[in-house]
C-alpha positions as CSV (number, residue, x, y, z in Angstrom):
1,X,37.7,58.0,-117.7
2,X,40.1,60.4,-119.4
3,X,39.2,64.0,-120.2
4,X,38.8,64.8,-123.9
5,X,42.0,66.1,-125.5
6,X,41.2,69.5,-126.9
7,X,43.1,70.4,-130.1
8,X,42.2,73.9,-130.9
9,X,39.4,76.5,-130.8
10,X,37.1,76.3,-133.9
11,X,35.2,79.5,-133.4
12,X,34.2,82.1,-130.9
13,X,31.0,84.1,-130.6
14,X,30.9,87.9,-130.3
15,X,27.7,89.7,-129.2
16,X,27.6,93.0,-131.0
17,X,25.5,96.1,-131.2
18,X,25.5,96.5,-135.0
19,X,26.5,93.5,-137.2
20,X,27.1,95.6,-140.3
21,X,29.4,98.0,-138.4
22,X,31.2,95.0,-136.9
23,X,31.6,93.4,-140.4
24,X,33.0,96.6,-141.9
25,X,35.6,97.0,-139.1
26,X,36.8,93.4,-139.1
27,X,37.0,93.2,-142.9
28,X,38.5,96.6,-143.5
29,X,40.9,96.7,-140.5
30,X,41.8,93.1,-140.1
31,X,41.1,91.6,-143.6
32,X,38.6,89.1,-142.4
33,X,36.1,87.6,-144.8
34,X,32.4,88.2,-144.1
35,X,30.2,85.2,-144.7
36,X,26.5,84.6,-144.3
37,X,25.4,81.1,-143.5
38,X,22.2,79.2,-142.5
39,X,22.8,76.5,-139.9
40,X,20.8,73.3,-140.4
41,X,19.5,73.2,-136.8
42,X,17.2,76.2,-137.1
43,X,17.5,77.6,-140.7
44,X,17.9,81.2,-139.4
45,X,20.5,83.2,-141.4
46,X,23.6,84.3,-139.5
47,X,26.9,86.1,-140.2
48,X,30.4,85.2,-139.4
49,X,33.9,86.5,-139.9
50,X,36.6,84.1,-141.3
51,X,40.4,84.3,-141.1
52,X,42.9,81.4,-141.4
53,X,41.3,78.3,-140.0
54,X,39.1,80.3,-137.6
55,X,35.8,82.1,-137.5
56,X,33.9,84.5,-135.3
57,X,30.1,84.0,-135.2
58,X,28.2,87.3,-134.6
59,X,25.1,87.6,-132.5
60,X,23.1,90.8,-132.4
61,X,22.8,92.1,-128.8
62,X,19.3,91.4,-127.6
63,X,18.7,88.8,-130.4
64,X,21.2,86.2,-129.5
65,X,20.9,82.7,-130.8
66,X,20.5,79.9,-128.3
67,X,22.3,78.5,-126.6
68,X,24.4,81.5,-125.7
69,X,26.5,82.9,-122.8
70,X,24.7,83.2,-119.5
71,X,25.0,87.0,-119.7
72,X,25.8,88.0,-123.3
73,X,26.7,91.5,-123.9
74,X,28.5,93.7,-126.5
75,X,32.0,94.8,-125.6
76,X,32.7,91.9,-123.2
77,X,35.2,90.1,-125.5
78,X,39.0,90.1,-125.0
79,X,41.1,87.9,-127.3
80,X,44.4,87.7,-129.1
81,X,45.0,87.1,-132.9
82,X,48.3,86.3,-134.5
83,X,49.6,88.0,-137.6
84,X,52.7,87.3,-139.7
85,X,53.0,91.0,-140.5
86,X,55.7,92.9,-138.4
87,X,53.8,94.4,-135.5
88,X,55.0,98.0,-136.2
89,X,53.6,97.7,-139.7
90,X,50.3,96.3,-138.3
91,X,50.1,99.2,-135.9
92,X,50.7,101.7,-138.8
93,X,47.9,100.0,-140.8
94,X,45.5,100.2,-137.8
95,X,46.3,103.9,-137.3
96,X,45.7,104.5,-141.1
97,X,42.3,103.0,-140.6
98,X,41.6,105.5,-137.7
99,X,42.0,102.8,-135.0
100,X,43.6,104.0,-131.8
101,X,46.3,101.8,-130.3
102,X,45.7,101.5,-126.5
103,X,49.0,99.8,-125.7
104,X,52.0,98.6,-127.5
105,X,54.0,97.4,-129.1
106,X,54.8,95.5,-125.9
107,X,56.4,92.1,-125.2
108,X,54.0,89.4,-124.1
109,X,54.1,85.7,-123.6
110,X,51.7,83.8,-125.9
111,X,50.7,80.1,-126.2
112,X,53.9,79.4,-128.3
113,X,56.3,81.7,-126.5
114,X,57.4,85.4,-126.6
115,X,55.6,87.7,-128.9
116,X,55.1,91.4,-129.6
117,X,51.6,92.8,-129.2
118,X,49.4,95.8,-129.8
119,X,46.0,96.4,-128.1
120,X,43.0,98.2,-129.6
121,X,39.2,98.1,-129.5
122,X,36.5,97.2,-132.0
123,X,33.4,99.3,-132.4
124,X,31.7,97.6,-129.4
125,X,34.7,98.1,-127.1
126,X,36.0,94.5,-127.2
127,X,39.7,94.4,-126.4
128,X,41.7,93.0,-129.3
129,X,45.3,92.0,-129.1
130,X,47.2,91.6,-132.4
131,X,50.5,89.8,-132.0
132,X,53.5,88.6,-134.0
133,X,55.9,85.8,-132.9
134,X,58.5,87.0,-135.3
């Protein structure tokens, strides 16, 4: 039997210490849209961050929805997002929002080839990479 062909990632889940603080950061700094939703399986209101064709579901640390990671914890995320904005301009925007750049711009190799990246952290300490293939 053949393995399923995976096309893309639909969403990821971040466990965070403060959902409001997380929503403020991702909307203000990265332009993501905050949405509340009620999944049909349990009817419990949740919050997600939307950008492009992707979303990040948020779980409050200590009150995670099941099923969840075996050992969920805030600050354990590490992922890369792509922007069409020139990376130096993106870095300037982050700094104007009071976000420290930990590394970059640096050359990296992404899923589609060479890219320029900057690294920074969200309020929980998750490592975020923002990259541009331009």
